[in-house]
N, C-alpha and C positions, 0 to 999 in steps of 0.2 A: 690379472684382468682389470682390477680397479685402477692400476697405474695407466693403462692404455686409455681408459675412459677419461681420467684426469688430464692426461696429455692432450687428448682430442679437444676437451673443453677449453684448456689453456690456449691451444692453437686457434680455436674459433674465436675466443674472446680477443686475443691479440690481433687477429685479422680484422675483426669488427672495429677495434680501436684505431687501427691503421686506416681503415676506410673512412671512418668519421674524421680523423685528422686530415686526410687528403681532401675530403669534400670541403671541410672548413677552410683549408688553405686556398682551394680554388675559388671559393666564394669571396674570400678577402681579396685575392688578386684580381678577380673580375671587377670587383667594385672599384679598386684603385684604377684599373685600366679604363673603366667606363667613365670615371671622373675626368680623366686627362683630356679627352676631346672637348668636353664642355669648357674646361679651363682655357684651352688653346683658343677656342672660338671666341670666348669672352675677351681675352686679351687682344686677339686679332682685330677686333672691331676698333680698338683704340690705337693699335700700333701696326698698321698694315705694312710698314716698311721693314719690319723685323722678320722677314720671311725665313731667313736661315735658322733662326731660333725655333720657329714653329716646325720647320721640317725636321730639325734635330730631335725635338720632343716626340714627334710622330714616329720617326724612325726608331728611336729608343724604346718607345711603347711597343711597337711591333716586334722588335728584337726580344724584349722581355717576355712577351706573350708566347714566342716561339722557342724560347730557350729550353734545352734538354739537359737534364742532370744538374746536380747541385752547383758545381763550379761554373758552368755556363750561365745558370740562372743568377748566381751571385754577381758575375761580371755584367750581365745585362741590367740587373737592378742598379748596380753602381752607375752605369751610363745613364739610366733613366733618371735617377736622383740628381745627377749633375745637370742634365738637360732641364729638369724642372726648376732647379736653382737658377739657371740662366733665364728661364721664363719669368720667374718671380722678380729677378733683377730688372728685366725689361719693364715689368708692371710698375716698378718703383718710379719710373720716369713719367707716369701718367696719373696725376692726382684724381682726375675724373673717374678713371677706371678703379682706382683704389677705393673710391667712395661708393661704388655701386654695391648694392646689397648682394646681387648675384655673385660677383667676384669674391666678396667676403665670405659668403656661404660656401662656395667651392673651395676656397682656401682652407676654411675651417674643416670641411669634410675631408679634404686630402690630408691635412695634418693629423686628424683623428685616425684615418686609415693607416698612415705611415707609422703612427705610434703602435697600432695593433699589429702591424707587420713586424715591427721591431721586437715586440713581445713574442710573437709566434716564432721568429728566428731564434730567440733565446731559448724558448721551450724546445725547439727542434735540437739545438746544440746540447742542451741539458740531457735530452733523451739519447743522443748519440754518445755523450760521455758515460751515461749509465750503462748503455749497451756495451761500450768498449771496456768498461770496468768489469762487467760480467764476463766478457771474453777472456779477461786476464786472471780471473779468480777460479780456484778449484772448488767444486767439481764442474762448474759450467764451462771452464776452458776445455776440459776433456770432451764434453758433449759437443761444444762448438767446433772443435777440431775434427771430430768424427763426421760432422754434418757440413763441413766446409763453410762455417759462418765467418765472415770477414769484417774488418772494421769499416765504418762508413765515413763519408766526407762531412766535415763541418761546413756550415753555411757561413763563409767569411765575407765580410763587407769592408769597404774602406770607411775611414772615420766619418766622412761626410754623409754616409747613408745611415748612420746610427740615430739620426734625429730628423724630424720632419723639417722641410725647408722653412726657414723663418725669415720673414720680411717685416721691417719696422716701417709702418706707414705714418709714423709721427702722430698717431691719434692720441697717445697718452702724453704728448708734449715731452720732448727730449728723447733721450735714448732709453731703450728698454733693457731689462736684465736678460742675460742669456737664458735660453730655455733649459729646463731640467732635462738632462740627457736620459733617454730611455735605456733600458738594460742593454748591455753590449751584446752584439751578435757574434762576438769572437768566442772561440772555444775556451772553456775554463782550463786553467792549468791543471795538469794531471799529476 
């Protein structure tokens, strides 16, 4: 009888942890997606003729918001990061834009969110690795087999999505050092 109670408590705790993790993920993603229209509008005022770039960012944002499943989400995030990189490249050509406080704040906020997302991806992949290791060890492999537990997908991104888009506006004079890379979102070697 005590084992049944313990099992129920464990399941409830795991469910609560999963719900908290999903809620936090949604909040982070919403913040990222909310920043993007502000950034596009800020750049748009200075670079009206760059319409293709703005449309690509907008389309990539919508695709990322509507993505279903880990693989589709990763692909959509890759496209969004590439589109944002092109947007920042457009901004480089406009010194007045680079100098505006609004643009600098948006860029800093987006870089912060991107770093947080990279950490969250790594935590997710670490959790998947722990889960898969549990599926392969005895006695959990026996229980997992009886209840049809299956391996999960890793959140895999391209190299360019592992770091926040970085643009040098020449404020420090000369070139800047490359940014420190956030933790990889690639699955660890097993």
